[in-house]
C-alpha positions as CSV (number, residue, x, y, z in Angstrom):
1,M,-1.8,6.9,-14.8
2,K,1.8,7.8,-14.0
3,L,3.0,6.7,-10.6
4,P,3.8,9.6,-8.2
5,K,7.4,9.8,-6.9
6,K,6.0,10.7,-3.5
7,L,2.7,10.0,-1.8
8,R,1.0,11.5,1.2
9,L,-0.1,8.5,3.3
10,L,-1.3,8.4,6.9
11,G,0.1,11.9,7.7
12,Y,3.5,11.3,6.2
13,D,5.3,11.8,2.9
14,W,6.4,8.5,1.5
15,K,8.7,7.8,-1.4
16,V,7.4,5.7,-4.3
17,I,10.1,3.8,-6.2
18,C,9.2,1.8,-9.3
19,T,11.5,-0.7,-10.9
20,K,11.2,-3.2,-13.7
21,D,13.3,-6.1,-12.4
22,D,12.9,-9.0,-14.8
23,S,14.4,-11.4,-12.3
24,K,11.4,-11.0,-9.9
25,D,7.6,-11.3,-10.2
26,A,5.5,-8.1,-10.2
27,S,5.4,-7.2,-6.5
28,G,5.6,-4.4,-4.0
29,N,6.5,-3.7,-0.4
30,F,6.6,-0.9,2.0
31,S,8.8,0.2,4.9
32,W,7.3,2.1,7.8
33,K,10.7,3.1,9.1
34,K,11.8,4.6,5.8
35,K,8.3,5.7,4.6
36,K,9.0,4.1,1.3
37,I,6.9,2.0,-1.1
38,T,8.8,-0.1,-3.7
39,I,7.1,-1.6,-6.7
40,N,8.5,-4.0,-9.3
41,D,6.3,-3.3,-12.3
42,K,7.4,-6.3,-14.4
43,Y,4.0,-6.7,-16.1
44,G,2.7,-3.1,-16.2
45,E,0.5,-3.5,-13.1
46,A,2.1,-0.7,-11.1
47,Q,-1.2,1.1,-10.2
48,A,-2.8,-2.1,-8.8
49,I,0.4,-2.9,-6.9
50,L,0.5,0.7,-5.5
51,L,-3.1,0.5,-4.3
52,H,-2.3,-2.9,-2.7
53,E,0.6,-1.4,-0.8
54,I,-1.5,1.6,0.3
55,V,-4.3,-0.6,1.6
56,E,-1.8,-2.9,3.3
57,A,0.0,0.0,5.0
58,V,-3.4,1.3,6.2
59,M,-4.2,-2.2,7.6
60,V,-0.9,-2.2,9.5
61,K,-1.6,1.3,10.9
62,N,-5.0,0.2,12.1
63,L,-3.6,-3.0,13.7
64,A,-5.6,-5.2,11.3
65,R,-2.8,-7.2,9.7
66,Y,-1.1,-10.1,11.4
67,Y,1.4,-12.8,10.5
68,G,-0.4,-16.1,9.7
69,N,0.8,-19.5,10.7
70,E,1.8,-20.3,7.2
71,G,5.0,-18.2,7.2
72,N,6.4,-16.9,3.9
73,S,4.9,-13.4,4.4
74,E,1.4,-14.9,4.5
75,F,-0.7,-12.3,6.4
76,R,-4.1,-12.4,8.0
77,F,-6.4,-9.4,8.1
78,I,-8.9,-9.1,11.0
79,F,-11.2,-6.2,11.8
80,N,-14.7,-5.4,12.9
81,H,-17.0,-3.0,11.1
82,T,-15.9,0.0,13.2
83,E,-12.3,-0.7,12.3
84,F,-13.3,-1.3,8.7
85,T,-14.8,2.2,8.6
86,K,-11.5,3.7,9.9
87,I,-9.6,1.7,7.3
88,V,-11.9,2.9,4.5
89,N,-11.5,6.5,5.7
90,D,-7.7,6.3,5.8
91,I,-7.7,4.9,2.2
92,F,-10.1,7.7,1.1
93,V,-7.9,10.4,2.6
94,A,-4.8,8.9,1.0
95,L,-6.5,8.8,-2.4
96,A,-7.9,12.4,-2.0
97,D,-4.6,13.8,-0.7
98,N,-2.8,12.6,-3.8
99,D,-5.5,13.6,-6.3
100,L,-6.2,10.0,-7.2
101,L,-10.0,10.3,-7.0
102,K,-11.8,11.5,-10.1
103,L,-15.5,11.7,-9.3
């Protein structure tokens, strides 16, 4: 699957930028302010990293992601079943809006 250059996520259009920076591990991050997801696809895992960033953005939107005590970008995810249902719905909508579901 080719990565989209833009993505409809949580009611906004987000840019998706994919790089292959050999100096870094495969990773991703997102910016709410810029509505941008950046992926370093060092090992050809761009799709998995994109899905990780989509889910993490949904968690932030639903106030289910918190900084842990460990530091170093170690996050905690806390939610009840009702919140989980909202999270799943937001993920489903993001995948459907971007034609990423093939049933």
